[in-house]
N, CA, C and O of each residue as an XYZ file, in Angstrom:
352
protein
N      -6.365      6.737     14.679
C      -6.536      6.598     13.245
C      -7.240      5.275     12.972
O      -6.805      4.226     13.447
N      -8.309      5.322     12.219
C      -9.079      4.134     11.891
C      -8.796      3.771     10.443
O      -9.404      4.334      9.533
N      -7.876      2.832     10.219
C      -7.494      2.441      8.869
C      -7.567      0.930      8.736
O      -7.167      0.199      9.642
N      -8.069      0.474      7.624
C      -8.166     -0.962      7.366
C      -6.801     -1.562      7.110
O      -5.887     -0.885      6.639
N      -6.671     -2.834      7.423
C      -5.460     -3.582      7.125
C      -5.778     -4.602      6.040
O      -6.874     -5.160      5.997
N      -4.812     -4.835      5.173
C      -4.951     -5.827      4.125
C      -3.925     -6.934      4.330
O      -2.792     -6.677      4.736
N      -4.331     -8.157      4.046
C      -3.407     -9.282      3.993
C      -2.855     -9.344      2.565
O      -3.326     -8.634      1.676
N      -1.859    -10.195      2.358
C      -1.332    -10.406      1.010
C      -2.461    -10.838      0.077
O      -2.585    -10.317     -1.031
N      -3.275    -11.778      0.515
C      -4.366    -12.284     -0.315
C      -5.394    -11.229     -0.672
O      -5.825    -11.140     -1.822
N      -5.790    -10.429      0.307
C      -6.800     -9.387      0.055
C      -6.255     -8.300     -0.869
O      -6.978     -7.796     -1.729
N      -4.968     -7.932     -0.694
C      -4.376     -6.920     -1.572
C      -4.245     -7.461     -2.993
O      -4.499     -6.741     -3.958
N      -3.851     -8.721     -3.123
C      -3.750     -9.342     -4.446
C      -5.117     -9.358     -5.131
O      -5.222     -9.102     -6.331
N      -6.152     -9.659     -4.364
C      -7.511     -9.659     -4.905
C      -7.914     -8.252     -5.343
O      -8.501     -8.078     -6.411
N      -7.604     -7.258     -4.529
C      -7.937     -5.861     -4.839
C      -7.282     -5.423     -6.149
O      -7.894     -4.728     -6.960
N      -6.023     -5.844     -6.345
C      -5.281     -5.428     -7.533
C      -5.422     -6.390     -8.702
O      -4.962     -6.097     -9.806
N      -6.049     -7.528     -8.472
C      -6.223     -8.492     -9.555
C      -4.924     -9.157     -9.980
O      -4.712     -9.426    -11.163
N      -4.053     -9.422     -9.009
C      -2.776    -10.077     -9.289
C      -2.630    -11.319     -8.414
O      -3.404    -11.526     -7.479
N      -1.648    -12.128     -8.720
C      -1.355    -13.309     -7.929
C      -0.694    -12.877     -6.614
O       0.093    -11.930     -6.617
N      -0.988    -13.536     -5.504
C      -0.338    -13.195     -4.234
C       1.194    -13.237     -4.305
O       1.864    -12.520     -3.561
N       1.750    -14.067     -5.189
C       3.210    -14.099     -5.358
C       3.745    -12.749     -5.821
O       4.850    -12.357     -5.447
N       2.965    -12.034     -6.634
C       3.364    -10.702     -7.101
C       3.489     -9.747     -5.918
O       4.442     -8.972     -5.837
N       2.536     -9.804     -5.010
C       2.567     -8.948     -3.830
C       3.781     -9.297     -2.972
O       4.489     -8.402     -2.510
N       4.027    -10.586     -2.757
C       5.188    -11.000     -1.950
C       6.502    -10.559     -2.587
O       7.438    -10.183     -1.882
N       6.576    -10.604     -3.915
C       7.773    -10.135     -4.624
C       7.966     -8.638     -4.405
O       9.086     -8.182     -4.178
N       6.877     -7.872     -4.472
C       6.954     -6.429     -4.235
C       7.442     -6.146     -2.814
O       8.231     -5.226     -2.598
N       6.974     -6.935     -1.851
C       7.406     -6.790     -0.463
C       8.902     -7.071     -0.363
O       9.649     -6.293      0.231
N       9.330     -8.180     -0.944
C      10.734     -8.590     -0.875
C      11.651     -7.538     -1.503
O      12.761     -7.321     -1.017
N      11.196     -6.881     -2.582
C      11.989     -5.861     -3.263
C      11.883     -4.485     -2.601
O      12.560     -3.543     -3.013
N      11.031     -4.371     -1.573
C      10.857     -3.086     -0.899
C      10.058     -2.083     -1.707
O      10.214     -0.876     -1.520
N       9.208     -2.558     -2.599
C       8.436     -1.684     -3.477
C       7.122     -1.215     -2.872
O       6.460     -0.343     -3.433
N       6.741     -1.780     -1.741
C       5.452     -1.423     -1.153
C       5.573     -1.413      0.371
O       6.127     -2.335      0.971
N       5.048     -0.363      0.976
C       5.117     -0.225      2.431
C       4.273     -1.301      3.100
O       3.152     -1.582      2.678
N       4.829     -1.899      4.151
C       4.136     -2.973      4.856
C       4.705     -3.090      6.261
O       5.687     -2.432      6.607
N       4.083     -3.925      7.052
C       4.664     -4.293      8.343
C       4.380     -5.761      8.562
O       3.514     -6.345      7.909
N       5.110     -6.348      9.479
C       4.947     -7.766      9.744
C       4.593     -8.016     11.194
O       5.071     -7.337     12.103
N       3.746     -9.002     11.383
C       3.408     -9.514     12.700
C       3.865    -10.966     12.651
O       3.184    -11.823     12.087
N       5.014    -11.234     13.241
C       5.620    -12.549     13.072
C       5.988    -12.709     11.603
O       6.722    -11.889     11.052
N       5.484    -13.754     10.975
C       5.736    -13.973      9.548
C       4.617    -13.431      8.666
O       4.716    -13.467      7.439
N       3.554    -12.929      9.290
C       2.411    -12.428      8.531
C       2.655    -10.991      8.083
O       3.085    -10.146      8.868
N       2.373    -10.729      6.808
C       2.564     -9.412      6.211
C       1.226     -8.687      6.193
O       0.200     -9.274      5.848
N       1.239     -7.412      6.565
C       0.033     -6.592      6.545
C       0.326     -5.259      5.868
O       1.457     -4.773      5.882
N      -0.714     -4.680      5.277
C      -0.617     -3.409      4.574
C      -1.686     -2.472      5.127
O      -2.825     -2.890      5.340
N      -1.335     -1.225      5.358
C      -2.271     -0.220      5.857
C      -2.953      0.445      4.660
O      -2.293      0.847      3.703
N      -4.275      0.553      4.727
C      -5.056      1.079      3.604
C      -4.558      2.435      3.115
O      -4.464      2.650      1.907
N      -4.240      3.341      4.013
C      -3.795      4.668      3.569
C      -2.493      4.579      2.768
O      -2.301      5.334      1.815
N      -1.613      3.675      3.143
C      -0.368      3.499      2.393
C      -0.639      2.850      1.034
O       0.013      3.181      0.045
N      -1.596      1.932      0.988
C      -1.963      1.300     -0.277
C      -2.560      2.339     -1.219
O      -2.256      2.346     -2.412
N      -3.397      3.207     -0.694
C      -3.985      4.272     -1.527
C      -2.893      5.175     -2.084
O      -2.956      5.576     -3.247
N      -1.897      5.499     -1.273
C      -0.770      6.304     -1.766
C      -0.066      5.572     -2.904
O       0.260      6.168     -3.930
N       0.160      4.291     -2.714
C       0.838      3.490     -3.731
C       0.025      3.439     -5.023
O       0.589      3.443     -6.118
N      -1.272      3.392     -4.895
C      -2.155      3.342     -6.062
C      -2.257      4.694     -6.760
O      -2.762      4.781     -7.879
N      -1.781      5.738     -6.109
C      -1.826      7.058     -6.725
C      -3.051      7.862     -6.379
O      -3.330      8.861     -7.042
N      -3.803      7.460     -5.351
C      -4.973      8.224     -4.917
C      -4.478      9.503     -4.276
O      -3.598      9.469     -3.416
N      -5.030     10.619     -4.682
C      -4.618     11.898     -4.117
C      -5.842     12.724     -3.753
O      -6.884     12.639     -4.403
N      -5.698     13.519     -2.711
C      -6.773     14.436     -2.333
C      -6.671     15.640     -3.260
O      -5.581     16.181     -3.447
N      -7.788     16.071     -3.845
C      -7.774     17.157     -4.814
C      -7.515     18.506     -4.154
O      -6.788     19.328     -4.710
N      -8.080     18.745     -3.008
C      -7.801     19.975     -2.275
C      -8.192     19.760     -0.830
O      -9.012     18.897     -0.519
N      -7.605     20.545      0.046
C      -7.900     20.373      1.463
C      -9.322     20.823      1.800
O      -9.875     20.397      2.814
N      -9.926     21.682      0.959
C     -11.278     22.152      1.244
C     -12.350     21.197      0.717
O     -13.504     21.270      1.139
N     -11.973     20.293     -0.211
C     -12.926     19.329     -0.743
C     -12.667     17.981     -0.094
O     -11.535     17.662      0.269
N     -13.695     17.214      0.045
C     -13.541     15.890      0.621
C     -13.705     14.832     -0.469
O     -14.475     13.883     -0.324
N     -12.957     15.017     -1.574
C     -13.040     14.089     -2.693
C     -11.648     13.565     -3.016
O     -10.639     14.188     -2.687
N     -11.616     12.433     -3.653
C     -10.345     11.856     -4.091
C     -10.474     11.423     -5.532
O     -11.573     11.177     -6.029
N      -9.329     11.331     -6.200
C      -9.286     10.766     -7.531
C      -9.422      9.268     -7.359
O      -8.490      8.612     -6.894
N     -10.573      8.711     -7.729
C     -10.812      7.295     -7.448
C     -10.386      6.380     -8.589
O     -10.905      5.271     -8.717
N      -9.453      6.828     -9.414
C      -8.914      6.004    -10.473
C      -7.504      5.580    -10.085
O      -6.547      6.313    -10.331
N      -7.368      4.399     -9.479
C      -6.040      3.976     -9.046
C      -5.143      3.649    -10.224
O      -5.607      3.163    -11.256
N      -3.866      3.917    -10.065
C      -2.866      3.607    -11.068
C      -2.009      2.467    -10.541
O      -1.350      2.619     -9.513
N      -2.006      1.342    -11.218
C      -1.252      0.190    -10.756
C      -0.057     -0.064    -11.685
O       0.547     -1.135    -11.629
N       0.282      0.891    -12.522
C       1.410      0.721    -13.435
C       2.732      1.066    -12.782
O       2.837      1.099    -11.556
N       3.746      1.324    -13.605
C       5.070      1.618    -13.069
C       5.263      3.093    -12.759
O       6.147      3.437    -11.974
N       4.474      3.968    -13.344
C       4.622      5.400    -13.108
C       3.538      5.887    -12.160
O       2.573      6.527    -12.576
N       3.708      5.575    -10.875
C       2.700      5.951     -9.896
C       3.375      6.342     -8.597
O       4.539      6.023     -8.355
N       2.622      7.033     -7.777
C       3.149      7.439     -6.478
C       3.375      6.203     -5.629
O       2.541      5.297     -5.598
N       4.501      6.169     -4.943
C       4.803      5.025     -4.091
C       4.886      5.463     -2.641
O       5.394      6.543     -2.340
N       4.395      4.638     -1.756
C       4.597      4.867     -0.333
C       6.076      4.697     -0.058
O       6.734      3.873     -0.693
N       6.603      5.459      0.872
C       8.017      5.395      1.192
C       8.247      4.486      2.372
O       8.000      4.878      3.512
N       8.723      3.261      2.119
C       8.993      2.366      3.233
C      10.256      2.778      3.972
O      11.062      3.550      3.453
N      10.424      2.270      5.163
C      11.665      2.486      5.899
C      12.791      1.851      5.085
O      12.522      1.112      4.138
N      14.023      2.122      5.431
C      15.156      1.650      4.658
C      15.156      0.135      4.488
O      15.699     -0.372      3.506
N      14.571     -0.580      5.406
C      14.512     -2.038      5.300
C      13.351     -2.487      4.418
O      13.221     -3.681      4.145
N      12.500     -1.557      3.963
C      11.321     -1.913      3.189
C      10.129     -2.207      4.082
O       9.058     -2.558      3.586
N      10.295     -2.071      5.375
C       9.216     -2.318      6.327
C       8.731     -0.981      6.860
O       9.535     -0.161      7.305
N       7.444     -0.756      6.818
C       6.860      0.491      7.295
C       7.073      0.622      8.792
O       6.764     -0.299      9.547
N       7.596      1.752      9.223
C       7.808      2.002     10.650
C       6.502      2.503     11.242
O       6.105      3.642     10.998
N       5.831      1.658     12.021
C       4.546      2.037     12.600
C       4.679      2.384     14.079
O       3.675      2.491     14.784
N       5.910      2.559     14.552
C       6.113      2.885     15.967
C       6.029      4.373     16.218
O       5.878      4.787     17.367
N       6.123      5.191     15.187
C       6.123      6.648     15.350
C       4.746      7.168     15.674
O       4.565      8.374     15.843
């Protein structure tokens, strides 16, 4: 699987928020992530899920490119600890 990784800073830039907001979301378990030591990383496909990007149909190769960053949006499901299990 070829998926981009985002740092806290890059994700904050993408969403137009302060990096502290992203760290708060991580701490509350609101966004799927994984850690390498103390560094937090986000997988692009999980971020797209969180933003509410959905595939319109399996026969079309298009997506709804209007991300939703509000409170009523699809969320990636983190592991019970709030950390994405990437060992599977």
